[in-house]
C-alpha positions in Angstrom: -0.8 -16.0 -1.1 2.2 -16.1 1.3 0.3 -15.2 4.7 -1.3 -17.7 6.8 -3.0 -15.9 9.5 -6.7 -16.8 9.9 -7.4 -13.1 10.8 -6.0 -11.8 7.5 -2.8 -10.1 6.7 -1.0 -7.2 8.2 0.5 -5.1 5.6 2.7 -2.2 6.1 2.4 0.1 2.8 5.2 2.5 2.4 4.5 5.4 -0.1 8.0 6.3 -1.2 9.1 10.0 -0.5 6.9 12.8 0.7 7.3 16.4 1.5 10.4 18.2 0.5 11.6 14.8 -1.1 9.4 14.8 -4.1 11.0 11.7 -5.8 11.1 11.8 -9.6 9.2 14.3 -11.6 7.9 13.9 -15.0 8.2 16.3 -18.0 4.6 17.5 -17.5 5.4 18.0 -13.8 3.9 14.8 -12.1 5.5 14.2 -8.8 6.5 10.7 -7.7 5.4 11.3 -4.3 1.8 12.3 -5.3 1.4 8.8 -7.4 2.9 6.7 -4.8 0.5 8.2 -2.1 -2.4 7.7 -4.4 -1.8 4.2 -5.0 -1.0 3.3 -1.5 -4.4 4.8 -0.4 -6.5 2.8 -3.1 -4.5 -0.3 -1.9 -5.3 0.4 1.8 -8.9 0.7 1.0 -8.7 -2.7 -0.6 -7.0 -4.3 2.1 -9.5 -2.9 4.8 -12.4 -4.0 2.7 -10.9 -7.4 2.5 -10.9 -7.6 6.2 -6.9 -7.2 6.4 -5.1 -4.9 8.6 -3.0 -2.2 7.0 -0.8 0.7 8.0 0.8 3.6 5.9 4.1 5.0 6.5 2.6 8.3 5.6 -0.9 9.4 4.8 -0.1 12.8 3.9 2.5 14.9 2.1 5.3 15.0 4.6 8.9 14.1 4.7 10.0 10.9 6.5 13.5 9.4 6.7 14.0 5.6 5.5 14.7 4.1 8.8 11.8 5.1 10.8 9.5 3.6 7.9 11.2 0.2 8.5 11.3 0.5 12.3 7.3 1.4 12.6 6.6 -1.8 10.5 8.8 -3.8 12.8 7.2 -2.4 15.9 3.7 -3.2 14.5 4.7 -6.8 13.6 3.6 -6.4 9.8 3.5 -9.7 7.8 4.8 -7.8 4.8 6.3 -4.5 3.9 5.6 -3.1 0.4 7.3 0.0 -0.7 5.6 1.9 -3.7 7.6 4.1 -6.0 8.0 5.4 -9.7 11.0 5.2 -11.6 12.9 7.7 -13.8 15.9 7.6 -16.1 16.2 8.4 -20.0 13.0 9.5 -21.9 13.2 6.1 -23.5 13.2 3.8 -20.4 9.9 2.3 -19.8 8.3 -0.7 -17.8 7.8 -2.1 -14.3 10.3 -3.7 -12.0 10.1 -5.2 -8.5 13.0 -5.5 -5.9 13.5 -7.9 -2.9 16.3 -8.0 -0.5 19.2 -10.1 -1.5 19.0 -13.7 -0.2 15.4 -13.3 0.9 13.6 -16.3 -0.4 10.3 -15.1 0.8 10.8 -11.6 -0.4 11.8 -13.0 -3.9 8.8 -15.2 -4.1 6.4 -12.3 -3.3 8.2 -9.9 -5.7 7.8 -12.5 -8.6 4.1 -12.6 -7.8 3.7 -8.8 -7.7 5.7 -8.2 -10.6 3.9 -10.9 -12.7 0.4 -9.4 -11.6 1.2 -5.7 -12.2 2.7 -6.4 -15.7 -0.3 -8.6 -16.6 -2.8 -6.0 -15.4 -1.0 -2.8 -16.3 0.4 -4.1 -19.5 3.8 -2.5 -18.9 7.1 -3.9 -20.2 8.5 -6.5 -17.9 11.9 -5.3 -16.4 12.1 -8.2 -14.1 12.5 -9.0 -10.5 15.7 -7.7 -9.1 17.8 -7.8 -5.8 18.8 -4.4 -4.1 20.3 -3.4 -0.8 17.8 -0.6 -0.1 17.3 0.4 3.4 13.6 -0.3 3.6 14.5 -3.9 2.5 17.5 -4.3 4.6 16.1 -2.8 7.8 12.6 -4.7 7.9 12.1 -7.7 9.9 9.3 -9.1 7.8 9.5 -10.2 3.9 9.8 -6.7 2.2 9.5 -5.7 -1.7 9.7 -2.4 -3.5 7.7 -1.8 -6.8 8.9 0.7 -9.4 5.4 1.0 -11.3 6.7 2.8 -14.2 8.9 5.6 -15.5 8.0 9.5 -15.0 10.7 10.3 -17.1 8.9 8.6 -20.2 6.1 11.1 -21.6 3.7 8.0 -22.2 4.2 6.4 -19.0 4.0 9.8 -17.1 0.6 10.4 -18.5 -0.5 6.9 -17.2 1.0 7.1 -13.7 -0.9 10.5 -13.2 -4.2 8.8 -14.4 -6.5 7.8 -11.5 -7.9 4.9 -13.3 -4.1 3.5 -13.8 -3.4 4.2 -10.1 -6.6 2.1 -9.2 -5.6 -0.6 -11.6 -2.1 -0.8 -9.9 -3.6 -1.1 -6.3 -6.0 -3.8 -7.6 -3.1 -5.9 -9.0 -1.0 -5.4 -5.8 -3.9 -6.6 -3.7 -4.5 -9.6 -5.8 -0.9 -10.5 -6.0 -0.4 -10.2 -2.3 -3.7 -11.8 -1.0 -4.9 -14.2 -3.8 -8.4 -12.4 -3.5 -10.1 -10.4 -6.1 -9.9 -6.7 -5.5 -13.1 -5.0 -4.5 -13.4 -1.4 -3.5 -15.3 -0.5 -0.5 -18.7 0.7 -0.6 -19.5 4.4 -0.2 -21.5 3.9 3.1 -20.6 1.5 5.9 -23.0 -0.6 8.2 -22.3 -0.2 12.0 -21.1 -3.8 12.2 -18.6 -3.2 9.4 -17.2 -0.1 10.9 -16.7 -1.8 14.2 -14.9 -4.6 12.3 -12.7 -2.1 10.4 -11.7 -0.2 13.7 -11.0 -3.4 15.5 -8.4 -4.4 12.8 -6.5 -1.0 13.3 -6.7 -0.8 17.1 -5.8 -3.3 19.8 -7.1 -2.2 23.0 -8.6 -4.0 26.1 -12.4 -4.2 26.8 -13.2 -3.4 23.2 -16.7 -4.9 23.4 -17.6 -2.7 26.6 -16.3 0.2 24.7 -18.2 -0.2 21.5 -21.3 -0.8 23.6 -20.8 2.5 25.5 -20.4 4.5 22.1 -23.5 2.8 20.8 -25.4 4.0 23.8 -24.7 7.5 23.1 -26.5 9.7 20.5 -25.3 9.3 17.1 -22.8 6.7 18.5 -23.2 4.5 15.3 -22.5 7.4 13.0 -19.3 8.4 15.0 -18.2 4.7 14.5 -18.9 4.7 10.8 -17.1 8.2 10.3 -14.2 6.9 12.3 -13.9 3.8 10.2 -14.2 5.8 7.1 -11.1 7.7 8.4 -9.1 4.6 7.7 -10.7 3.9 4.4 -10.9 7.1 2.6 -8.0 9.3 1.2 
């Protein structure tokens, strides 16, 4: 576990590609942008349920350039930037690899943890930890890593990457690698107290206690808070 804050980790999750930029495409038509976002949303849910703060570069299918992804994470003051991708090459290429920025000791250490956990949980070929001068690794002020979960160009790995169970396993592996905690998905329903805690983690605003009290005095105020909190948790 690399972070030391008593209030949990601030994680920026970057689902690679999006919109017109589909990323890689598998022989059966699985798009990288779709897999990346599915895993990112699962990881977000795990982080919120574990009491951590989390933001996504995109929470929908829209295009975003590379520099703004890093800029937003820097402005928010994230502890770690994680970019999620799928690979493509020859039909025979397979396995998982993780990248950090050249010379970043913290990035390399986190990348090793992530790579070890992913390959252990997913049972994929270990292609190793590597360094790369990718924009999202270079432009971020905090330690940053990029994962390539598998190869969409490989028929067998495409099937796995498109499987929601595989996506969930990948998210759980990432969560444990980054936090040192066992992954527990959020319950379908939230208590009012839990909803308030989730909202507090996402929003920093003055007089929060008075604001929550005001909402709870209104009819259906507790239901409103729960619905708001779920908008952060659910895809």
